[in-house]
N, C-alpha and C positions, 0 to 999 in steps of 0.2 A: 534401375532400367532393363528391362528384359531384353532379351536377345531376339534378333532381327533377322529377314531370311539374307541378309548380308553377311551376317556374323556364321551362323549354325545352319543346318537342314534342318533341325528341329527347331528352331528359330520362323522357320517358312512353314513349320505346322508338321512336317513329314514326320514318321514316325511313329510307334505307339504312343496313346495321350490318352487323357481324359476328354468324353466328349463334355462340352461347354452347356451352360444353363439356357440359351439359348431354344433347346429342343424342349423348355416348359411352357415357353412361348410362343411358338410354331402353333397355329391351328391345327387341329388334329383334323378338321373334315372340309381342308381347301383343296382346292381343285389344280390338281398341278399341269404348270401352263409347258405345254410344247409347241417349241415353234415351229416343228414340224407338221403337226397339224393342219390340214388344208383348210378346216373351220376358221381356225385363226390365222391363217394367213387370207381368208376371202373375207374374215371380218377387219383387215388391218390394211384393205386395198387402198384407199383415200392414200398415199403416199404415191402409189405408184398410178395412178388416176390422174392427180396432179400433174407427175410428168408429162404421160402422154396428152392428157385436154386443156394444158392449164390450172395457174396456182389460185385457186381462189383464196387465201389463208390472208390475204392482205386488206383487200374489199370487205372481210368479214371480221378481221382486226379493227377495221377500223370502227366497223357499228358498232363493235363491243365497247369499243373505246367510248365513243360518243354515247352511248346508253351509261356508262358510269362515270360519266364527266355531267351529263345531265341530272344525274341523283346524287351528286355531290361531291364525287372524286377532285381530289385537289387539281388545280391546270396544270400544276409543272411534275406533279407525280412522283412528288418527297416524302417519302416518309420520315418523320422528324422523332426517334424516340429520342424515350430521355436516359441516355447513356453516357459510363464517365467516358474522362479521354483516354484512360486506361481500360480495355474492355476485350473482349473475349466470343468469337463465335464460331460454329461451326458450319462445313459446304460438306455436303454429300451428293452424289448425282445417278440416275436413274437408279433410283430405288423401287420402286413399286410393283416385283413380281410375285409377291408374297410369298412366296415359299421358305425353307431352312436357309436358302443363302441369304436371303433378304433378313431376316431374323437372328442370321448369327452376328450382324455387324452390331445389334442393339445392344446388349450386354458393354461393348467395348465405348461404343457411343455416349450411353450413358456415364459411365467412368470418367472419359475422356471430356465430356461434356457439362460436367455438373453445375461448372459457376459461370456457364457462359449465359450470354445476352439474349441469344438467338440462333437457329439455325438456317442456311437455305437449301433448299434442293434444286441441284441445276440440272433439271431435264429429266423429260419423262418418271414425273411422279408415281402414273398409274399405265401399268401393261395388262391387256394388249393394245387396248384402243380407248382409254381415257373414262371410262364409264364411272357413273355415280355409283353404281350397286359395287364397286369394288373398292371405295375408299374405304369402306370399315377393314378388311382385313390387311390392305397395304398401305395405309396412313395412318387411321386414328388410331389403331391397335397397336401396330408394332412400337409408336412412338407415342405413345398415351403417358408414361412416366419422364417425358422429357420434360422439362419445366418450364420454359421458354419458348416465345413465339417461333414458327415456324414460316417462313416466304417462299416461294417459288419460281423458277422460271421456267413457263412450258415446253415441253419436249414434243416431237414430231409425235409419238403414240397420241400425247397429250391433247393432239390435233384432230383424231382419227374420231372423235365425235364434235367436231367446231368446237372446241375447247368448253363446252356448255357447263361438264361439271367443275372444272376446274376453278372458272371465275364461283359458281356456286360456293365452291368449299374456302378459296382463296381472297375472294373479293366480295365476301359479306353479302353473301345471295345478290349479288349485281342482276340488274330488270335486263331482259333478253332484248337483245338486239333489233332492230328494224329486220324484218324479213329481204332475204334476198332476191334482189330483182329479177322476174322470168325469164331467162333468156330466152332467144327466136330461135324454132324449132330447128331442127335440122343441123345446128351448129353445133362445135367443139363444146363448149361449154353447157347446152343443152342434153348431149351425150353424157356428158361426164355427171350432170343433174341425177338422170335416171339410173347409174349405175352407183354415185355416191353411197357412202356407208353412213344412217345417221342413226341417234340412241334413239333406243325405246319408248314409249309413250310412259312407260312405265318406270323408267329408269328411275333409282333414287329413291325409292319408298323407303329404304332403311337410313338416308342418310341422316335425319336427324338424330334417332338413335345410337347412328355409330359418333356422331359429332359428342356425345356426351362422355366419351372416351377421354377427348382434351377438351374441358368445357370450363375448366380453370380460368380466373379471369387473368392472369398471368401468361397463360399458354395461347390468348388470343392473339392473333394478327389479323391486320386487312390491309391488302397492299391496294392502291388502286387502278389497277388493271393487269394486263399479264405483261407488259414491263412498265418498269419504278426503279426510283434511286433510292437509298437508306443513306441520310448524313448521321453517322454514329461517331459521337467522337472527331479525331481529326480526320479522317476518313467518309469518303463519298463512296458507297457501294452503289453501282448500275447494272442492275438487272436486265437483257434486252430478251424479244420472243423470236427465235428463228424461224418458226411457223413449221411446215411440212417438208420444205426442201432446202433448209439453212440460208435463207437469205433473209431480207428485212425489207418493210415497204418505206415510201416517199416519206409517209407521214414519223413513221418512228425511228428514222431517219435523221429526220429534219429537231426532232426530240433529242437525239442522243447526239447530238453535235450542240447543242445547246446547253445540256443537261452537264457535259462534260467540258464546259470553258469553267475558268477559274482556277486558282493556285493550290487548292484543296487535294492532295493525293487521291489517286481512286482506282478502284479494282473494280474488274467487268466480270459479272456471270452471265455466260451465255451456253444457249443449248446446244450448240455446236462450237467447237475447239479450234481455233487459229491453226495451232501446230500439233500435227498429229500425225502416229506413224513414219516421221523422219520426213513430212511435207509441210509445207505452206497452203491453210486454205483461209484467207483473207476474209471471206465470207461480203457476198455480193449487198450493196444497197440500192436499191431502184432508183432509177433517177441517173446514177454513178458513183464513184465512190465505193470505199468499203468500211468495212467495221475497224479493219485493222490501218487504215489511215489514220481514225479517230484515236484509236490507241494508240499512234506513234507520232501523233502532234504534237511536240512538248509544251504548246500551251494547254495542254490539256492534262498534265501531268499521272497519266496510268502509269504503277508500278507495277502491276499484274491483271492478267486475264485468263481466268480459270472459266474452261467448257464441262460439260457432259456428252452425251451420247454414245462415248465410246467408253466401253466398260473394261475401263482399268485406270493407272495412275501413270502418267508421263510429266516431265516437267523439262520444258526447254528456255535457259536463261538467255535470253538474247540482246545482243549490245543495238543499239538505238540512239546512232548520233551520241556516241559517248556517255548513255547512262544504260542501265541492263533492266528490262521488264523481264519479267516471269513468266511465260506462257504455258499455262498447266492444264491438263485432261484429268479430270475427278469424277468419273463415271463409274466407280467401284462400291456404290451403296446397295447392292441386292440383286441386280440382273445378273445372266449369265455374263461368265468372264469372256473376253476379246482377246485373243491370243495377242501374247506382245514377242514371243518368238519369233512371227513373222515381221516381225520389225527390220528392215534392214540396215545397216551400219549407219550410224546416225550423221549425216552432213547439209547440214542447213542454217543459214542465215547466220555462219561463223561458229553452230553449235557443232561440236564433235561427240563422238563416245567419252571421251573424260568428262565434259561438262553434263549429258544428257541423263536423266534417270526414269527409272520407270518401276514399278511395280503391278502385277508380279513379275522377279527377274524373267529374261528370257529363259535361263535353262529351266527352272520351278515352271514356269509355263508349258514349256515342250513336254517335261514329264506327265504332267495333268495329265494334257491333251491324247500322250502317247497311251494312258493308261485309261481314259475314256474310251477310247475306240478301240482298244485291246479286247475291252470288255464288250462295246456293241457289235465288232465283227467278230468275236470270238479266235481273236487271235492273240492271245495272251503272251505267249512264248516269244512271237517274232515281234509283236507292233512293243512290249510294254518297257520303258526305259527307266532305268532309278536316274534319281537326282542328279548324281553323278555324273552319270553317263551323257546323259541331257547338258547339265552345265558344259561337259569338255569340248562336245562336240558344235555345240552354237559358239563357242569360243574361237572355237577352229576353225569352223564358217564364215564369221563375223571379222575371222583376223583381229582378235579382241583380248584384255586381259576380263577376267569374268570377277564379278563383284566378289563371289564367294567362290574361292578356289575350289573346284572338285578334290574327291580323295586321289591320293598319288596312285593306287592301283585301276583308274577307270582307263581303262582300254578303248579307243574307237577303232570298235570294228567295220566291217563291210554292214554287217546288219544294221548296227547304228547308222552310220551313214546314211543308208536306203531310207530308214524309216525316218531321219529327219528331214530327208531329201520330200518325202512324200506327205509330211505334216506340215511343208511349208515354210520349214525354218530358214529366215533371212539370209542373205549373204553380203558381202560388200558390194556398193553402188555398181563399179565395176564389172561385176559379173552378173549383177540380175536387176538390171534395168528391164531388159526385155518383158521379162515374167512378174516385176514387184507386183503391179496393179491388177492383173488379172487374179494373182494367189490372194492379195489381200483384200479383195471385194469376193473372190470366192471363201474364204476365211468369214470375212463381216455377216456374208448373206445365206452362207450354208454350212459349214463347218463348226463356228462360233456359236451357233442358235441350240445344235446339238451338243453343245456340251455341257447344258444342264446336269449337275449333280447334285445328289441328296446327302453327301459327309463329306467332312473338311478332308482336306485342305478347300477351303473355299476364296482364298485369294481375294478376300471384299478388302475395301478401304474408304477411308473417309479422312478430313483435315481439319485441323483447328486452327484458328489464324488468332494471335495474339497482336493485340493493337499498344503502342503507346506513343506521345507524341513524336520520339525519336525514332520510331522502328516499327518494321512486323514482322511479325517468324510464322513461320508458316512450315506447319510438320504435317505429313502423311502417316495415318495410323493404320495398322493393318488388323482387318478380322478373320481368322481361317476357321473360326466353329471349334477350336480347341479349347476347353479351359483356362490354360496356361495364359494364353493370349488374350483370353475375356479379364480376367484378374487384372494383368497389365499388358496392355495394350503396348506393341513395339512399335516402336518410329521407324519409319522405313525412308525417309528422306525429310530432310529440316533445310529450311535456307530465312536468312533473317537480311530482310530487305530496309535499307535505311530511309527514314519520309523526312528527313531535315534536308 
């Protein structure tokens, strides 16, 4: 097994190395996506409009589901593939930027997923607005050689064109839903409708051509809607659609409670993680209750809840009435990297630093961001931190033992402490409570989108889950873009979950 970032800096992708074969896969003439481009931000405005003028995704989803049911989708929305009791599947989230960082995951994914039964994309299949025209270079081309079906739950970006392209690709060209009722003039809903971003009439002209890249019968997957369940071997995998704002409507909530009943062990796949950045986000259900209430109910037998949306890997083993539920963030499938060094010292639901896992490691995240902004601000001598310096200062600020020990000669100077503070490095909760939320929001909305880079290490990741009647083994694999990690993808985290 190859070295991981927990073993050495070289295992993390630092230092001289041979670039990976992903470069041959990446389209030459793909438009680079910039989240600082005002045109991109304007096209992706629907999330802001929904928060200001009311979220229409619940009624829209209801019309989509009704149209699919009328076309013959199963009423219980359960897919039952022919899968043995011992099988494996892949999970990757937030994939579709279409650039080097997405394609850097592909060689390792193909190697680690060669014998898997299917894959699931958890959130944001296509950036920036889920356009059908983008599926060629951001879905069909990168995964053309993955030999098995791919299912998906949509993220907020897939909803920016009312999920039209998503349902065309994953729901067998489902019929269009009934049109939205026209709102009364001069109401909030009327104003939202005036400003709402919609797909161009010509969107998807090349979709049929793109589909030919994944046209083998064994690659085809048809799901009964944006939310679904898969009965596979001894487990049921439940995928939910959290829409634009990270909530689910009453109709989907009722289905979730119904499909969660029974003794079969279950895994939740969601577009919005329930534990992330050291905080609990239970995900509200319209009409009352939360998604996490469903997960925690002992009669539902959930063993894991995996969410996308945040572009890194995190794991929280939470004790729920004497049993452990693994809450996982898996959003490192291709989009820009959300920082982990801004996560404060973890203390949530009985999970502390000893139990918490993340990738990239906080020190690698800080070193990565220091180099990105040193280059952007042209302050290389001041801003650039080595991976050892970054690891040491993170350990000091959080008062933790680092997962990978820095070199003995790494000294923490005033400059290093200042750079760490300017880049939002986390602190202990007793020292950082006043600043935690503003810093994390600032990084999520501004600094992280500006961290797009086109050279390794990318710090991308994906999951492989191996299922037997007795246990579920979950492994997080790294994709750095370096040739060594392509040939033998390092395992950054691993946990075995009993199913008996």
